[in-house]
C-alpha positions, 0 to 999 in steps of 0.5 A: 943885754938885759940886766937887773943890777944895783949900784948901792945898798938898800931895799930891792925896790929902791936900788934894783934897776932894769937896764939894757947894758952893753954886751960883754966881749971876752978878752984873750984866754976868756970865754963868753957864756950864755945864761938863760936863767940865774939864781939869787945867792943869799950873799948877794942879798946880804951885800945889797943890804950891807949886813956886814956894815962895811959900806958899799965898797969892801976892801980885801 
C-alpha cells in the first residue's frame, strides 16, 4: 500500500516519507477497511512537531 508516514519529530519536509508498505492483514476478530481518502488530525501535526515536549515516544 502507498503511505506517507514519519518516524521522528520535525517539520513535514524533513520527516515525512512516501513509501510502499506491506498490506496489513487482519487478525482474528479484526477487519480490514479500505480507505480512499484520509484527513489530517491537528493532534497528528502536534505529535509530529513534539508540541508537548515529551519526546517522540510518549509513555502513558
